[in-house]
C-alpha positions in Angstrom: 107.5 55.6 16.5 105.9 55.0 13.1 102.3 54.8 12.7 101.3 52.2 10.2 98.2 52.3 8.1 96.9 49.2 9.8 96.9 51.0 13.0 95.2 53.9 11.8 92.2 51.5 10.7 92.2 49.9 13.9 91.8 53.1 15.9 89.0 54.3 13.5 87.3 50.9 14.1 87.6 51.3 17.7 86.1 54.8 17.6 83.3 53.7 15.2 82.4 50.8 17.6 82.4 53.1 20.6 80.0 55.4 18.7 77.8 52.7 17.6 77.5 51.4 21.2 76.6 54.8 22.4 73.9 55.3 19.7 72.5 51.7 20.6 72.2 52.6 24.3 70.5 55.9 23.5 68.0 54.4 21.1 67.1 51.5 23.4 67.0 53.5 26.7 63.5 53.0 28.4 61.5 56.1 27.4 57.9 56.3 28.2 55.6 59.2 27.3 52.2 59.7 29.0 49.7 62.2 26.9 46.7 63.1 28.9 43.5 63.3 26.7 40.6 63.9 29.2 40.7 64.3 33.1 37.9 64.2 35.6 38.4 65.1 39.4 35.7 64.4 42.0 35.7 65.4 45.5 34.9 62.8 48.0 34.1 63.1 51.7 37.6 61.8 52.6 39.8 63.0 49.7 39.7 63.3 46.0 39.1 60.7 43.1 41.0 61.2 39.8 40.3 59.5 36.4 42.5 60.2 33.5 42.1 59.0 30.0 45.7 58.7 28.8 47.8 57.5 26.0 51.0 55.8 27.0 53.8 55.6 24.4 56.9 53.4 24.3 59.4 55.8 22.8 62.1 53.3 22.7 63.2 50.8 20.2 62.8 48.0 22.7 59.6 46.3 23.7 58.6 47.1 27.4 55.9 45.6 29.8 54.4 48.2 32.3 53.5 46.4 35.4 51.9 49.4 37.2 51.6 53.1 37.5 51.8 55.5 40.6 50.7 59.0 40.7 51.9 61.0 43.7 51.9 58.1 46.1 48.8 56.4 44.9 48.8 53.3 42.7 46.4 52.7 40.0 44.3 49.6 40.8 45.7 46.6 39.0 42.5 45.0 38.2 40.3 46.8 35.5 36.7 48.0 36.6 34.2 50.4 35.2 34.9 54.1 35.1 32.5 55.2 32.6 29.2 54.2 30.8 27.6 55.5 27.7 24.0 54.4 26.9 22.0 55.8 23.7 18.5 55.4 23.9 15.4 56.2 21.7 12.3 56.2 23.9 12.7 53.0 26.1 14.8 51.3 23.3 18.5 51.0 23.9 20.4 51.9 20.7 23.9 51.4 22.0 25.7 50.7 25.2 29.5 51.2 25.9 31.4 50.7 29.1 35.0 51.7 29.7 37.2 50.1 32.2 40.6 51.1 33.6 43.7 49.5 32.0 44.6 46.0 32.8 48.1 45.6 33.8 50.6 44.4 32.6 50.5 46.7 29.4 53.1 45.1 26.9 54.2 47.6 24.3 56.4 46.8 21.4 59.0 49.4 20.1 57.3 52.7 19.3 53.9 51.5 20.1 51.1 53.1 22.4 48.0 52.2 24.2 45.1 54.4 25.4 42.8 53.9 28.3 41.6 55.1 31.7 43.9 55.4 34.9 42.3 56.1 38.3 43.9 57.4 41.4 42.7 58.5 44.8 44.4 61.2 46.9 43.9 62.8 50.5 44.8 66.1 49.1 43.7 68.1 45.9 46.2 67.9 43.3 46.8 70.2 40.2 47.5 68.8 36.7 51.1 70.5 36.7 51.8 69.0 39.9 51.3 65.4 38.9 54.3 63.0 39.2 54.3 59.5 38.0 56.3 56.3 38.7 56.1 53.8 36.0 56.9 50.2 37.1 58.3 48.3 34.1 60.1 44.9 33.4 63.0 47.1 32.6 63.2 49.0 35.9 61.2 51.9 37.5 60.8 55.3 35.6 60.5 58.0 38.3 59.2 61.6 38.3 57.5 61.4 34.9 55.3 64.4 34.0 52.2 64.1 32.1 51.9 65.8 28.6 48.9 68.1 29.5 49.1 70.1 26.3 45.9 68.8 24.7 44.1 67.8 27.9 40.4 68.6 28.2 38.1 68.3 31.2 35.6 65.6 31.1 32.3 67.2 32.6 29.6 65.0 30.6 30.0 62.2 33.2 29.8 61.8 36.8 30.1 58.3 38.4 28.0 59.3 41.4 25.0 60.3 39.3 
């Protein structure tokens, strides 16, 4: 059997096409990263209340829509509501007022784009930062068992919603 130059070119083209297909799937795989900026835990009479200021980053080259987030069996509320207020006063005069709401879903992220905001979860048991497991519901399927990046996380102690 004699191998022709054209056969070698065809085999090389097939190998290159397979490599390009593999690289395409790796680059477009759904990859979400959640970085924890600040956190606040509050003990309630019947459980615990967790508020996280997070940065959600789409690490893939394909846009993605996040429809919801679950933390250790507790869903983040889909409708945004107030989690924090800051008021600066000079005497009785209000200089500035800021309110912070939870993230509104769906969150649409283009390729390599991120969004910051607050997430809230309630739990019957006390959770540690290292034990948090997230499920991210997206238009491209569910991402299970996602851990928070807690390297730069700081506890937010200056605000209590129950003051």
